[in-house]
C-alpha positions in Angstrom: -24.7 111.4 36.6 -23.1 108.1 37.4 -20.0 106.7 35.9 -21.1 103.5 34.2 -19.1 100.3 34.1 -18.7 98.1 31.1 -20.3 94.9 32.1 -19.7 92.8 29.0 -17.3 90.6 30.8 -20.2 89.4 32.9 -23.1 89.4 30.5 -22.5 86.1 28.9 -22.4 84.2 32.2 -25.9 85.3 33.1 -28.3 82.5 33.7 -32.0 82.5 34.7 -32.8 80.0 37.4 -34.3 79.6 40.9 -31.4 79.3 43.3 -31.5 77.4 46.6 -28.3 77.9 48.5 -27.5 76.3 51.8 -24.7 76.1 54.4 -22.8 73.0 55.2 -20.9 72.9 58.5 -17.1 72.7 57.8 -15.1 73.6 60.9 -15.8 74.7 64.4 -14.0 75.9 67.6 -12.7 79.3 66.5 -12.6 82.5 68.6 -13.9 85.4 66.5 -12.8 84.3 63.0 -12.6 87.3 60.7 -10.6 86.2 57.7 -10.3 83.0 55.6 -7.5 82.4 53.0 -5.7 79.5 51.2 -2.0 79.3 50.5 -2.2 77.5 47.2 -3.0 74.1 48.6 -6.1 72.3 49.9 -5.9 73.9 53.4 -7.7 77.0 54.7 -6.1 79.5 57.1 -8.4 81.2 59.5 -7.4 84.4 61.2 -8.9 85.1 64.6 -9.4 88.7 65.7 -7.2 88.5 68.8 -4.1 87.6 66.8 -4.0 83.9 66.0 -4.0 82.1 62.7 -5.1 78.5 62.6 -4.9 75.8 59.8 -8.0 73.9 58.7 -7.4 70.7 56.7 -9.5 69.8 53.7 -11.6 67.4 55.9 -12.5 70.2 58.3 -10.2 69.2 61.1 -8.1 72.0 62.7 -4.4 71.6 63.5 -3.8 71.7 67.2 -0.7 73.9 66.8 -1.4 77.5 65.8 0.1 78.6 62.5 0.9 82.0 64.0 0.3 83.7 67.4 0.9 87.4 67.5 -1.5 88.3 70.3 1.2 90.2 72.1 1.4 92.6 69.1 -2.3 93.0 68.4 -4.5 95.6 70.1 -8.2 94.6 69.9 -9.8 96.8 72.5 -12.2 98.3 70.0 -14.8 96.0 68.4 -13.4 96.8 64.9 -9.7 96.4 65.9 -7.5 93.3 65.9 -5.9 91.0 63.4 -8.1 91.8 60.4 -6.4 90.7 57.2 -4.3 87.9 55.8 -2.8 87.3 52.3 -0.3 84.7 51.1 2.3 85.8 48.6 1.7 84.3 45.1 5.1 82.5 45.5 4.4 81.3 49.0 5.3 77.7 48.1 8.9 78.8 47.5 9.5 82.0 49.5 7.2 81.2 52.6 6.0 84.8 52.8 2.6 85.9 54.0 1.2 89.3 55.0 -1.2 90.4 57.8 -3.1 93.6 58.6 -3.6 94.3 62.3 -4.1 97.2 64.7 -1.2 97.4 67.2 -1.4 98.2 70.9 -1.6 101.9 70.1 -4.6 101.3 67.9 -2.8 102.1 64.7 -2.7 99.9 61.5 0.3 97.8 60.7 0.9 95.8 57.5 3.6 93.2 58.1 5.3 90.3 56.4 5.9 87.1 58.3 7.6 83.8 57.2 7.0 80.2 57.9 9.7 78.3 59.7 11.9 76.8 57.0 9.9 74.6 54.7 7.5 73.6 57.4 3.9 73.9 56.1 2.4 74.1 59.5 4.2 76.7 61.6 5.2 80.3 61.0 7.9 82.2 62.8 6.4 84.9 65.1 9.8 86.6 65.3 10.1 87.0 61.5 8.0 90.2 61.3 9.1 92.8 58.7 6.9 95.8 59.1 5.8 97.0 55.6 3.6 100.0 56.3 2.0 101.7 59.3 -0.6 104.5 59.5 -2.3 106.3 62.4 -5.9 105.5 63.2 -7.6 108.6 64.9 -10.5 106.5 66.2 -11.0 102.8 67.1 -13.5 102.1 64.4 -13.4 101.9 60.5 -10.1 100.2 60.1 -10.9 98.4 56.9 -8.3 95.6 57.2 -8.6 93.3 54.1 -5.6 92.2 52.1 -5.4 90.6 48.7 -2.7 89.9 46.1 -4.3 90.6 42.8 -3.5 88.8 39.5 -1.0 91.6 38.7 1.1 90.4 41.7 0.7 93.6 43.8 -0.7 93.8 47.4 -4.0 95.6 47.8 -5.0 97.0 51.2 -8.4 98.4 52.3 -8.3 101.2 54.8 -11.3 102.7 56.6 -11.9 106.5 56.8 -10.4 106.6 60.3 -13.6 106.3 62.2 -15.9 108.3 64.4 -19.1 109.0 62.3 -19.6 110.9 59.1 -15.9 111.1 58.3 -15.3 114.4 60.3 -11.9 115.0 58.7 -13.1 114.2 55.1 -10.4 111.5 54.8 -12.3 109.6 52.1 -11.9 112.5 49.6 -8.4 113.6 50.7 -5.5 112.4 48.7 -3.1 113.4 51.4 -4.0 110.5 53.7 -4.0 106.7 53.4 -7.4 106.5 55.2 -10.6 105.8 53.3 -8.7 104.2 50.4 -7.8 101.1 48.5 -4.0 101.0 48.5 -1.7 99.1 46.0 1.9 98.5 46.7 4.8 96.2 45.5 6.1 94.0 48.2 8.0 91.5 45.9 11.5 92.8 46.9 10.8 94.0 50.5 13.7 94.8 52.8 14.0 96.5 56.1 15.4 99.7 54.4 12.9 99.5 51.5 9.8 97.7 52.7 7.8 98.4 49.5 7.8 100.1 46.2 5.1 102.0 44.4 3.9 100.3 41.2 4.7 102.4 38.2 1.1 102.4 36.9 -0.5 103.5 40.2 -2.8 106.5 39.2 -1.0 109.2 41.2 2.6 108.2 40.4 4.7 111.3 39.8 2.4 113.6 41.8 4.5 114.3 44.9 1.7 116.3 46.6 -0.5 113.2 47.2 0.0 109.7 48.5 1.1 107.5 45.6 0.1 104.3 47.3 -3.5 105.2 46.5 -5.3 103.0 43.9 -8.9 104.1 44.7 -10.5 106.5 47.2 -13.8 107.7 48.5 -14.4 104.6 50.7 -15.9 104.7 54.1 -15.0 101.3 55.5 -14.3 98.6 52.9 -14.3 95.8 55.4 -14.0 93.2 52.7 -13.0 93.2 49.0 -12.0 90.5 46.5 -11.0 89.7 43.0 -13.0 87.6 40.6 -10.7 84.6 39.9 -12.1 84.3 36.4 -12.3 87.9 35.1 -9.9 89.6 37.6 -12.6 92.2 38.3 -12.4 94.0 41.7 -15.4 93.8 44.0 -15.6 96.1 47.0 -18.4 96.0 49.7 -18.4 99.3 51.5 -20.1 99.6 54.9 -22.5 102.6 55.0 -23.2 105.2 57.6 -26.9 105.3 58.6 -28.9 104.5 55.5 -27.2 102.6 52.7 -24.9 99.6 52.1 -23.1 99.4 48.8 -21.3 97.0 46.4 -18.8 98.3 43.9 -17.3 96.5 40.9 -14.5 97.6 38.6 -12.1 96.1 36.1 -8.6 95.5 37.5 -7.3 98.1 35.1 -9.6 101.0 36.3 -7.3 103.1 38.4 -7.9 106.2 40.4 -11.7 105.7 40.9 -13.5 107.9 43.4 -16.3 106.0 45.1 -17.8 109.1 46.5 -17.8 108.9 50.4 -18.4 111.3 52.3 -20.1 113.2 49.5 -22.5 110.2 48.9 -23.6 107.2 50.9 -24.5 104.8 48.2 -26.5 106.8 45.7 -27.8 109.2 48.3 -26.2 112.6 49.0 -24.6 112.7 52.5 -22.3 115.7 52.8 -21.5 117.5 49.5 -19.5 120.3 51.0 -16.4 120.8 48.8 -17.2 117.7 46.7 -16.3 117.2 43.0 -19.0 117.0 40.3 -21.0 113.8 40.7 -20.1 112.9 37.1 -16.5 112.2 38.2 -17.6 109.7 40.9 -18.1 106.0 40.6 -21.4 104.8 42.1 -22.2 101.3 43.3 -23.6 98.6 41.0 -25.9 97.7 43.8 -27.0 99.2 47.1 -29.6 98.4 49.8 -31.3 100.4 52.5 -31.2 99.9 56.3 -34.6 98.4 56.2 -35.8 95.3 58.0 -32.9 95.6 60.4 -30.1 95.5 57.8 -27.1 97.6 58.9 -23.7 96.4 57.8 -22.5 94.6 54.7 -19.8 91.9 54.6 -18.4 91.5 51.1 -17.6 88.1 49.6 -16.6 86.6 46.3 -17.9 85.7 42.9 -18.4 81.9 42.8 -16.1 80.3 40.3 -15.9 76.7 41.6 -16.8 73.7 39.6 -19.0 71.8 42.1 -22.1 73.9 41.8 -22.5 75.1 38.2 -25.8 77.0 39.0 -23.9 79.3 41.3 -21.3 80.3 38.6 -20.9 84.0 38.3 -23.0 84.9 41.4 -21.4 87.4 43.8 -22.0 86.5 47.5 -22.3 88.9 50.4 -24.0 89.1 53.8 -25.5 91.5 56.3 -24.2 91.3 59.8 -27.3 92.4 61.5 -30.1 90.5 59.8 -28.0 87.2 59.5 -28.8 87.3 55.7 -26.6 85.9 53.0 -27.3 87.4 49.7 -26.1 87.0 46.1 -26.1 89.2 43.1 -27.0 88.0 39.6 -26.9 90.0 36.4 -30.0 89.4 34.3 -32.4 91.6 32.4 -29.8 94.4 32.1 -29.4 94.9 35.9 -28.0 93.5 39.0 -30.6 91.6 41.1 -30.2 90.4 44.7 -31.6 87.4 46.5 -31.4 87.1 50.3 -31.7 84.1 52.5 -31.5 84.0 56.3 -29.1 81.7 58.1 -28.4 81.9 61.8 -25.0 83.4 62.3 -23.0 86.7 62.5 -21.5 86.6 59.0 -18.2 88.6 59.1 -16.0 87.0 56.4 -16.1 84.9 53.3 -13.3 82.7 52.0 -12.3 80.9 48.8 -10.3 77.7 48.7 -7.8 76.6 46.0 -10.7 75.2 43.9 -12.7 78.4 44.1 -15.3 76.9 46.4 -16.7 79.4 48.9 -16.9 79.5 52.7 -18.4 81.9 55.3 -17.3 82.6 58.8 -19.7 83.1 61.8 -18.1 85.4 64.3 -19.4 83.0 67.0 -16.7 80.5 65.9 -17.8 78.3 63.0 -16.9 78.0 59.3 -19.5 76.9 56.8 -19.2 75.9 53.1 -21.7 77.5 50.7 -23.5 74.8 48.7 -26.3 74.6 46.1 -29.2 72.5 47.2 -30.5 72.1 43.7 -27.4 70.2 42.5 -25.5 67.5 44.4 -21.9 66.7 43.6 -22.8 63.4 42.1 -25.2 65.0 39.7 -22.6 67.2 38.1 -21.2 65.0 35.3 -18.6 67.5 34.2 -16.6 67.9 37.4 -13.6 65.8 36.4 -13.0 67.1 32.8 -9.3 68.0 32.5 -8.2 71.0 30.4 -4.5 71.2 29.7 -2.0 72.7 29.4 -3.2 75.9 31.1 -1.6 78.3 30.4 -1.4 77.1 26.8 0.2 78.4 23.6 -0.5 76.0 20.6 -2.8 73.1 21.4 -5.5 72.8 24.1 -6.4 69.3 25.2 -9.7 68.3 26.8 -9.8 64.9 28.5 -13.3 63.4 28.9 -12.1 60.0 29.9 -13.8 60.2 33.4 -17.0 61.7 32.0 -19.2 62.0 29.0 -17.9 58.9 27.3 -21.2 58.3 25.6 -22.4 61.9 25.3 -21.8 64.6 22.8 -20.8 68.1 24.0 -20.7 71.6 22.7 -17.3 73.3 23.4 -17.2 77.1 23.1 -14.2 79.5 23.7 -15.0 83.2 24.4 -12.7 86.1 24.9 -13.0 88.1 28.1 -15.4 90.5 26.4 -17.8 87.7 25.7 -17.1 87.3 22.0 -17.3 83.8 20.7 -13.9 82.8 19.3 -14.2 79.0 18.6 -17.0 76.5 18.7 -16.3 72.7 18.5 -18.6 69.8 18.8 -17.3 66.7 20.7 -18.6 63.5 19.2 -20.1 61.1 21.7 -17.4 58.5 21.0 -14.5 60.9 21.6 -12.5 60.5 24.8 -10.1 63.3 24.0 -10.5 66.5 22.0 -7.6 68.8 20.9 -8.1 72.4 19.8 -5.7 74.4 17.7 -5.2 77.8 19.5 -1.9 79.1 17.9 -3.9 81.7 16.0 -5.4 83.1 19.1 -4.0 86.2 20.9 -2.4 86.0 24.3 -4.8 86.7 27.2 -7.6 85.3 29.2 -10.4 83.2 27.7 -13.4 81.3 28.9 -14.1 77.7 27.9 -17.8 76.7 28.3 -18.8 73.0 27.8 -22.4 72.0 27.5 -23.3 68.3 27.3 -26.4 66.9 25.6 -27.9 66.1 29.0 -27.9 69.9 29.8 -25.0 69.9 32.2 -22.6 72.8 31.9 -19.1 73.8 33.2 -17.1 77.0 32.7 -13.3 77.2 33.0 -10.8 79.9 32.7 -8.1 79.6 30.0 -4.8 81.5 29.8 -3.1 81.7 26.4 0.6 82.8 26.4 
């Protein structure tokens, strides 16, 4: 029996359409780019596997000076070793902290904090390292390596099962190792003597016989994971062994999930010796077989940008071996995947400050994911302003740059998809104000549909 997820936070975003995605060249000249992040502004930061982080400006030009060079610290002898993860602290603009995940010259994993030089936006201090966490890697492969700060402000870390093949030490199911896990730690008050704390709501807090950093387990090699910037849901793409690749999705509040490796590879049994009952496991929402040359999944993001409304709510991923980029769409009560082939070794996706998506080719280029069915000029809703956000009493919508002569239907949904408010904007209205003081604190979705069939979806936070 599978443990089923509640998908109501996704259902009302489902759209039926024929999608035509494409890639637009954005930046070139990188050496094995494996991670793309933003720091709260319009730049992208690209981590190269050998230990260098470069800055890409919004026009696609790359700064000539490296943001960080730690090649002397990074061991990248194995194909899956190196500088693998990057995450900027939510308060980076004021504290200048960012975090990296790399394998050192002994082949073991290191999670470290670095700082930029003063208030300089372009250079980090390579001598500012504060080591947060280290753990031994028994083999050179399956290092995981992704880092993300979640909306709850904690640092999440993906660790592989330690490598070799078939998880010989059963690390995925063991709660006495950090391998084969998704870890969650508090680095908001890190010092040399106390580099991190355990969040009080971690699932194994108080159990001194297990590692309390663990948030989820039963993972083989979660090379990439991400959070949906609208719903906060967690998406994990786990690389399979010989037969299946899988995508897992969970609410941010679902703690202690067991994703089943090495008992199961996807939905298929692998090695069930000593395994718990399958009813206690969380199975993927989508999996695919190693057919047609497919062999290794690269997880991405749910698209929440405003440029390409047709892509809203799609989860993007790729397969390294077939050069396919795929996306998941929930319709007809199930997750359906569409694949398109583009020439490239797709090893990482990235999201910019506006939630537009990018993908990295290991050969050295960064591309922007675009929708061929809709050009930027055709989307008449791009420049609608919704403010304040977060809000508490009144929500204002400014249509002065768009829809001056069009009516629009404005709907506000709660995160479960329940319609809370519905307002009709008259075609002569430039501004619309909505009373929200009677609405509970939390996350909401604002959907605006114009009479010419254009649509935009925005996230609203009510304090």
